[in-house]
DOROGU-672761 format. One record per residue (C-alpha): residue in three letters; x, y, z. Coordinates in steps of 0.001 Angstrom, whole numbers, plus 524288, in hexadecimal, padded with zeros to 5 digits. Example, Ala and Ser with C-alpha at 12.3 -4.5 7.8 and 13.67 -1.06 7.14 Angstrom:
<recs>
+------+-------+-------+-------+
| type |     x |     y |     z |
+------+-------+-------+-------+
|  ala | 8300C | 7EE6C | 81E78 |
|  ser | 83566 | 7FBDC | 81BE4 |
+------+-------+-------+-------+
</recs>
This chain:
<recs>
+------+-------+-------+-------+
| type |     x |     y |     z |
+------+-------+-------+-------+
|  unk | 8525B | 38C0F | 9DEE5 |
|  unk | 845A9 | 385EB | 9DADA |
|  unk | 838F1 | 386EB | 9E262 |
|  unk | 82CBB | 38094 | 9E2A4 |
|  unk | 82192 | 388AA | 9D7EA |
|  unk | 8188C | 38A0B | 9E465 |
|  unk | 813D3 | 39669 | 9DAEF |
|  unk | 81028 | 38DED | 9D038 |
|  unk | 80935 | 384B3 | 9D824 |
|  unk | 7FF21 | 38F37 | 9DE46 |
|  unk | 7FCCE | 3938D | 9D0E8 |
|  unk | 7FB1F | 38544 | 9CB9F |
|  unk | 7F173 | 38492 | 9D6BD |
|  unk | 7EA3E | 39193 | 9D441 |
|  unk | 7E8CB | 38CE9 | 9C62D |
|  unk | 7E4F1 | 37FF2 | 9C931 |
|  unk | 7DADB | 38568 | 9D2BB |
|  unk | 7D6C6 | 38FE9 | 9C9D5 |
|  unk | 7D3FC | 3847D | 9BEB5 |
|  unk | 7CC46 | 37D17 | 9C623 |
|  unk | 7C2A5 | 388B6 | 9CA3E |
|  unk | 7C3C2 | 38E00 | 9BB87 |
|  unk | 7BF43 | 37EF6 | 9B79E |
|  unk | 7B455 | 37EEF | 9C1D0 |
|  unk | 7B085 | 38B2E | 9BD01 |
|  unk | 7AFF2 | 385EF | 9AEF9 |
|  unk | 7A6CF | 37C6C | 9B15C |
|  unk | 79CB8 | 38696 | 9B8A8 |
|  unk | 79C29 | 390D7 | 9AE9F |
|  unk | 792C6 | 38DC5 | 9A179 |
|  unk | 79880 | 38CFA | 992FF |
|  unk | 7957D | 39AB7 | 99152 |
|  unk | 79C3F | 3A103 | 99E30 |
|  unk | 7A6EB | 396FF | 99AC3 |
|  unk | 7A867 | 39C01 | 98C30 |
|  unk | 7A9BA | 3AB10 | 990BD |
|  unk | 7B28F | 3A7E3 | 99D5B |
|  unk | 7BB37 | 3A14E | 991DE |
|  unk | 7BB65 | 3AD67 | 988B7 |
|  unk | 7BD1C | 3B7DB | 994D1 |
|  unk | 7C97F | 3ADD0 | 99876 |
|  unk | 7CD25 | 3AE2E | 98AB8 |
|  unk | 7CE2B | 3BCEE | 98AB0 |
|  unk | 7D56F | 3BE74 | 997E0 |
|  unk | 7DDBF | 3B385 | 991F2 |
|  unk | 7E037 | 3BD64 | 985E2 |
|  unk | 7E349 | 3C84E | 98C47 |
|  unk | 7EC16 | 3C30D | 99645 |
|  unk | 7F285 | 3BD09 | 9890C |
|  unk | 7F50A | 3C953 | 98280 |
|  unk | 7F988 | 3D078 | 98E83 |
|  unk | 804EA | 3C616 | 98FDB |
|  unk | 807DA | 3C5D5 | 98088 |
|  unk | 80A50 | 3D55C | 983E6 |
|  unk | 8175C | 3D2BC | 98B93 |
|  unk | 81C76 | 3CEC1 | 97D5A |
|  unk | 82705 | 3D85B | 97805 |
|  unk | 82951 | 3DCAB | 96C4B |
|  unk | 837B0 | 3D5E4 | 96A1E |
|  unk | 83233 | 3C9DE | 96E6A |
|  unk | 82922 | 3C837 | 962BB |
|  unk | 82F0D | 3BE72 | 95AF1 |
|  unk | 832CD | 3B5D8 | 968B0 |
|  unk | 823EA | 3B706 | 96AA2 |
|  unk | 81DBB | 3B180 | 95F54 |
|  unk | 829B2 | 3A76A | 95AC9 |
|  unk | 82764 | 3A211 | 96A42 |
|  unk | 8187B | 3A0FD | 965C4 |
|  unk | 81CF5 | 39ADE | 95959 |
|  unk | 82720 | 3903D | 95DDA |
|  unk | 81DFF | 38D14 | 96A05 |
|  unk | 812E2 | 38A2D | 9601C |
|  unk | 81B50 | 38208 | 9587F |
|  unk | 82004 | 37AF3 | 964CE |
|  unk | 81331 | 37A67 | 96ADB |
|  unk | 80CD2 | 373B1 | 95E7A |
|  unk | 8180F | 36A7A | 95D96 |
|  unk | 8174C | 36672 | 96D03 |
|  unk | 807F4 | 363C4 | 96A12 |
|  unk | 8049C | 36D7D | 97789 |
|  unk | 7F797 | 36EBC | 97203 |
|  unk | 7F4ED | 3603B | 97013 |
|  unk | 7FAE3 | 35F7B | 97BC6 |
|  unk | 7F1C4 | 367C5 | 98466 |
|  unk | 7E679 | 362F4 | 97C8C |
|  unk | 7EA2C | 35633 | 98249 |
|  unk | 7EA00 | 359B4 | 98F8B |
|  unk | 7DC8D | 360A6 | 98E92 |
|  unk | 7D779 | 35406 | 988A5 |
|  unk | 7DE90 | 34B63 | 9935F |
|  unk | 7D606 | 35646 | 99D7D |
|  unk | 7C932 | 3526C | 99618 |
|  unk | 7CBE8 | 3449C | 9984B |
|  unk | 7CF8B | 341DF | 9A592 |
|  unk | 7CC0A | 34F21 | 9ACD6 |
|  unk | 7BE9A | 34EBC | 9A5C6 |
|  unk | 7BD0E | 35DC3 | 9A3DA |
|  unk | 7BC2D | 363E0 | 99778 |
|  unk | 7C649 | 36D5B | 99250 |
|  unk | 7C35E | 372DA | 98544 |
|  unk | 7CDAA | 37EB2 | 988BE |
|  unk | 7D858 | 376CD | 990A9 |
|  unk | 7E1AF | 37ABC | 9892B |
|  unk | 7DEAD | 38A0C | 98863 |
|  unk | 7DE5B | 388C8 | 99571 |
|  unk | 7EAFB | 38263 | 99865 |
|  unk | 7F17F | 38B3F | 98ECE |
|  unk | 7EABF | 39764 | 993AA |
|  unk | 7EE82 | 39268 | 9A1E9 |
|  unk | 7FBE5 | 3900E | 9A063 |
|  unk | 7FE4C | 39C4D | 997CF |
|  unk | 7F96E | 3A5DA | 9A36A |
|  unk | 7FE7D | 39C9C | 9AF47 |
|  unk | 80C92 | 39A03 | 9A936 |
|  unk | 81158 | 3A33C | 99F53 |
|  unk | 80D32 | 3B074 | 9A5DE |
|  unk | 818A7 | 3B926 | 9AB81 |
|  unk | 81354 | 3B7CB | 9B983 |
|  unk | 8163B | 3AB75 | 9B89A |
|  unk | 824B9 | 3A890 | 9B323 |
|  unk | 8280E | 3B484 | 9BDAE |
|  unk | 81F8A | 3ADC1 | 9C7D8 |
|  unk | 82610 | 3A1FF | 9C673 |
|  unk | 83359 | 3A773 | 9C5CF |
|  unk | 83216 | 3AECE | 9D0CB |
|  unk | 82D99 | 3A593 | 9D88B |
|  unk | 83812 | 39BE4 | 9D497 |
|  unk | 84300 | 3A53D | 9D64B |
|  unk | 83F1B | 3AD1A | 9E165 |
|  unk | 83510 | 3A443 | 9E7F2 |
|  unk | 82C13 | 3AFD5 | 9E5AA |
|  unk | 81C0A | 3AA02 | 9E31E |
|  unk | 814DA | 3B9AD | 9E482 |
|  unk | 813A4 | 3B75E | 9D604 |
|  unk | 81033 | 3AAD9 | 9D2F6 |
|  unk | 80511 | 3AAC0 | 9DD2C |
|  unk | 7FEDD | 3B5BD | 9D7E8 |
|  unk | 800AD | 3AD1D | 9CBC9 |
|  unk | 7F9C0 | 3A399 | 9D177 |
|  unk | 7ED1E | 3ABB5 | 9D5EB |
|  unk | 7EC12 | 3AF53 | 9C6B5 |
|  unk | 7ECFA | 3A352 | 9C206 |
|  unk | 7E25E | 39E70 | 9CA2E |
|  unk | 7D9AF | 3A810 | 9C6E4 |
|  unk | 7DD67 | 3A675 | 9B80F |
|  unk | 7DBC6 | 39834 | 9B7FA |
|  unk | 7CDB1 | 399DD | 9BDB1 |
|  unk | 7CBEC | 3A187 | 9B14A |
|  unk | 7D2EE | 39881 | 9A736 |
|  unk | 7CD1D | 38B59 | 9AD3A |
|  unk | 7BF22 | 390B4 | 9AD6C |
|  unk | 7C054 | 393B4 | 99EA7 |
|  unk | 7C995 | 389D7 | 997E7 |
|  unk | 7C72B | 37ED0 | 9A04A |
|  unk | 7CE14 | 37C8D | 9AEAC |
|  unk | 7D620 | 37168 | 9A9E5 |
|  unk | 7DE0A | 37778 | 99F4D |
|  unk | 7E0CF | 3840A | 9A8EC |
|  unk | 7E276 | 37A61 | 9B3C3 |
|  unk | 7ED60 | 3729E | 9AD75 |
|  unk | 7F54D | 37E24 | 9ABD3 |
|  unk | 7FB55 | 37BCA | 9B857 |
|  unk | 804EA | 37318 | 9B31B |
|  unk | 80BCB | 37C25 | 9AA0C |
|  unk | 80A66 | 3857E | 9B63C |
|  unk | 8123E | 37D31 | 9BF96 |
|  unk | 81D15 | 37AC0 | 9B512 |
|  unk | 81CCF | 38792 | 9AF26 |
|  unk | 81C3A | 39022 | 9B9FE |
|  unk | 820F9 | 3859E | 9C39D |
|  unk | 82C3B | 382AF | 9BB15 |
|  unk | 830F5 | 3913B | 9B9D0 |
|  unk | 8300B | 392FB | 9C91D |
|  unk | 83878 | 38742 | 9CB85 |
|  unk | 840E6 | 38D03 | 9C115 |
|  unk | 84145 | 39AB3 | 9C41C |
|  unk | 84F18 | 39B05 | 9C6D9 |
|  unk | 85371 | 396E7 | 9B706 |
|  unk | 84A0F | 39EF1 | 9B059 |
|  unk | 84791 | 3AAA0 | 9B668 |
|  unk | 852EC | 3B11D | 9ACD1 |
|  unk | 84C6A | 3A979 | 9A173 |
|  unk | 83EED | 3B0A2 | 9A492 |
|  unk | 841AE | 3BE9F | 9A170 |
|  unk | 83611 | 3C7C7 | 9A0B5 |
|  unk | 83670 | 3C7A3 | 9910A |
|  unk | 83504 | 3B98E | 9927C |
|  unk | 82A2C | 3B955 | 99CE5 |
|  unk | 824FE | 3C455 | 992C3 |
|  unk | 823A3 | 3BAE5 | 98628 |
|  unk | 82034 | 3AF57 | 98CB8 |
|  unk | 81338 | 3B816 | 9916F |
|  unk | 81334 | 3BCDC | 982DC |
|  unk | 811A0 | 3AF8C | 97E05 |
|  unk | 808E5 | 3A9FA | 988EE |
|  unk | 7FFFA | 3B6C9 | 9852B |
|  unk | 7FEBD | 3B3BB | 97779 |
|  unk | 7FC1D | 3A6BE | 978FE |
|  unk | 7EFF4 | 3AA43 | 983F4 |
|  unk | 7EB31 | 3B422 | 97A75 |
|  unk | 7EB7C | 3A81F | 97196 |
|  unk | 7E48B | 39EC1 | 9789E |
|  unk | 7DB6F | 3AA00 | 97E55 |
|  unk | 7D57C | 3AC1E | 96F5A |
|  unk | 7D5FE | 39CEA | 96DD4 |
|  unk | 7CB6A | 39D96 | 97860 |
|  unk | 7C3E2 | 3AAEF | 972D4 |
|  unk | 7C472 | 3A84F | 9645C |
|  unk | 7BEA1 | 39B0B | 96614 |
|  unk | 7BEB1 | 38C07 | 964E0 |
|  unk | 7C285 | 38E08 | 954BB |
|  unk | 7D0E6 | 394AA | 955F7 |
|  unk | 7D3C1 | 38C61 | 962CE |
|  unk | 7DA2C | 3820C | 95A69 |
|  unk | 7E242 | 38C86 | 952B8 |
|  unk | 7E810 | 392B0 | 95F9B |
|  unk | 7F409 | 3889D | 9633E |
|  unk | 7F622 | 38EE8 | 96FBF |
|  unk | 7FC11 | 38443 | 97770 |
|  unk | 803FC | 38087 | 96CF1 |
|  unk | 80950 | 39002 | 96FA5 |
|  unk | 80DE0 | 38BA0 | 97D5A |
|  unk | 81A69 | 3893A | 97A7D |
|  unk | 81CA0 | 3974C | 97731 |
|  unk | 81EBA | 39B05 | 9850C |
|  unk | 82A3C | 39246 | 986BF |
|  unk | 831FF | 395A5 | 97A35 |
|  unk | 82F95 | 3A59C | 97C2F |
|  unk | 8371B | 3A4DF | 9873D |
|  unk | 841A8 | 39CAB | 97FAC |
|  unk | 841B3 | 3A752 | 97451 |
|  unk | 84154 | 3B319 | 97DA6 |
|  unk | 84CBA | 3AF2A | 98586 |
|  unk | 851DA | 3AA78 | 978BB |
|  unk | 8527D | 3B8C8 | 972FC |
|  unk | 8553F | 3BE72 | 9803F |
|  unk | 8625E | 3B728 | 97FB6 |
|  unk | 8654E | 3BC87 | 97189 |
|  unk | 86302 | 3C6F4 | 97446 |
|  unk | 86D4F | 3C85D | 97D01 |
|  unk | 877CE | 3C3CD | 975F7 |
|  unk | 873EA | 3CC94 | 96991 |
+------+-------+-------+-------+
</recs>
């Protein structure tokens, strides 16, 4: 039986509030404070990304690599980077807010809020067992994270992450009965590993500076999060047969 994703609605609210607080803090901070804050958040994201990446098992290394390759090809073909840049332009034109790091903020928020093990397990628990404790804890953590991200990367980019949060986390809650058997511990670990390496790449972009930012197309690699599920599930089935 499908249930409303109440935990996701609460999560969206905390991210929204956190993003608005972060945006207000961004306007208060002078440029030198904003720079050092950005670097501090980037270092934190780098550490989180490394921790997530370490969940990768040795036997899954090839699947991990092929997921990134295929995901990158699909992302470039779909023009995801260009789409996000258009969203950034619209935010500047219609919201009258400069968003020089709109894409980076949105991508970081999306991975942290939607591609973590707690997201998948929490959504399935709510949808399957009507337990929301895990998602409520996640909501508090995401709200605090949103403040840090929004004050560094730009509030509007982080704020926009509530849309994929609703689609991904809310969708998993509604489909919990069907996807529970799909999201095994191995697949969750694989998603975490791919999300982790994308966070590492994103942090490097910020820490290294503007010169290398265009060379690391993190946005184009986002489809890897879906490809890794398909490849890992396919590998598991072949392994059972042979």
